[in-house]
N, C-alpha and C positions, 0 to 999 in steps of 0.2 A: 504494500500500500504506500502511496506517495505521502509526503508530509502535508501537501495541500489537501488531500482527501482526509487525512487524519484531522487536520484543522477544521474542515467542514463538519466532520462527525462530532468533534468535541463541542464546537460552538452550537450546532443544532440540538445536541442533547443537553446542553447546559441550561439550568434554570436560573435566570438572572434575578438578583435580589430586589430590583426595582425597575421602573419604567425607563429611566435613563440608561441603565445597563442593558435593558432589552433593546432599546433603539441602537445602541452601539453594536450589540451582537448582530442585529439585522444588517447594519452597515457593513460589518466585517464579512458576513456571509455573502452579501451581494458583491463585495469587492473580490472575494475568493472565486465566486462564480464567473465574474467578468474578466479576471486576469489570471492566466496560467502561471505567471511569474510572481504572483502576489506574496509568496513566501521569501522572496529574495530581494536584496538591497538594490538590484538592478531595476526593480519596479519602483517608480517614484514614491508611492505610498505602499508600505509592505508590513506584513506581520512580524512582530518580534515576540520574544518570550522572556519573562523575568520571574524571579522568586524572591519573596520576602522570607529571609532566614530567621527563625526564632530559636531560642534555647528550648530544651525539652518541656519546660513548664509554660512557655509562652510569655514569660515576664520580661524578656529582653529580645531585641531584634538587632541583627547585624546589618549595618548600612555602610555603603561605600561613598566616599566623597568623589563624585564623578569629575574626572580631570578636565572635561570641556564645559560641562554645565555648571560646575562649582557648587553643586547641591548634593546633600546627603540623600542617596537613593537606594532602592533595593537593587540586588544584582540582576543582571540581564543583558540581553543584546540580540544580535541578529541570529536568525536560524542559519544552519549550515546544511549542505547537501547530504551529509552523513547522519543527520538527526532523523530518528524514526518516528518521533511524535513531538507535539508541542511541549508536553510535559518533560520529555527527554531533553529537548533544547533548553528549557528553563533550568533543568538540573545540571546540564553541562555548563551553562553560563555561571550558575551558582558555584559549582566546584572550581571553575577557572578563576573566578574573581575573589573567592574566599580562601582557596587552598584547603578546604575542609573535605576530607573523604568521609563517606558514610552518611551523607545527607539523605533524608527521605523527603520526597516531594509528594504532595497530595495531588492526585491526577485530575481533580476538579478545579477549574479556575476559581480564584477569589473574586477578581474583577477584571474589567477591560479598561484600558486607558488609551485614548487617541490623542497624541500630542505632536505638535509641530516641532521639527528638528531642522534648524538652519544649516547644520553641518554634516548632513548624511547624503552620500551619493553625488552624482554629477548634476542632477536636476534639483535645484534648490528653490524654495524650501520644499521639504518632503514631510510626510506624516508617518510616524510609527503607530501601528495598530497593535498595541501591546496586550498580550494575554498574560495575566499576572497570577502566579501560583503562590502557595504557601509551602515552605520547606522547613524541616526540623533538623537541627544539628544534634549529633549525639552528645552525651554528657562529657564534660572535660576537654573539649576540643580546643585547639589553638589555631586561630585564623592566620592566614598569610596574605599580605597585601599583594595585589597583582600590578603589573605595569600600567594597567588601564585606570588605576585609581590613584588619587593623591593621598587617601587615607582609608582606613577600614576600622570601624569601632562598633562595640555593643552599646546599645542605648536601652534604658528602661522604657517600656511601652508608654508610660505616662510622662516621660521626660525626653521627648524627641528633640533633636537639635532645631534651632531656629532656621538654619539654612537648609530646609527641606521644603517640599511643596504639599499642597492639599491632597494630591493623589496618593502620596506616601502615607499621609495621616489617615486617609480613607482606607487604604490597604491594611494598615495596622488595626484599625477599628473592625474591619471585616474579619481579619484573622482572629482577633479576640472573641468576636461573636461566634465564629465557627468552633473555636476551641472550647468555649463555654457550652455550646450545644452538644459537643461530642463527649463531654464529661458526664458521668452518671450523677 
């Protein structure tokens, strides 16, 4: 199965948490149906995959200080031709950017984020159609900063850095709600 077919299946099966997320899902599906290259950066607007990494209890999240955006963000990036699924792409990016082996990714997206990127590809500006997942780090791990980041740090979920955006704050809130719903 191709990554594009996987993405269509994931998005069509996903139950969005609200009408705004449902509208984004519909936009992503239409984009995938209209563009055979929608998964690749060669397409002006393309899908990306990211992961919000939390500690095992969900009390802290690992954020990366993006070297271009200069914001604290979740790990993530472009899909690659070797990725077998969106969740696998998000996991690969999380491992690459955190240096953490043993991450576990939830295969159900947490949220979608369509954002303008002035610095991606040859046609500018472009939009990333990001599919955002939750990943859990094993206990006692030590993160390793990657060349793609200026910094990498754990933050308490209720003490996020000021240099982040609302999308990350929404992502953390959704992760907390999912974790609370999964606990007995």
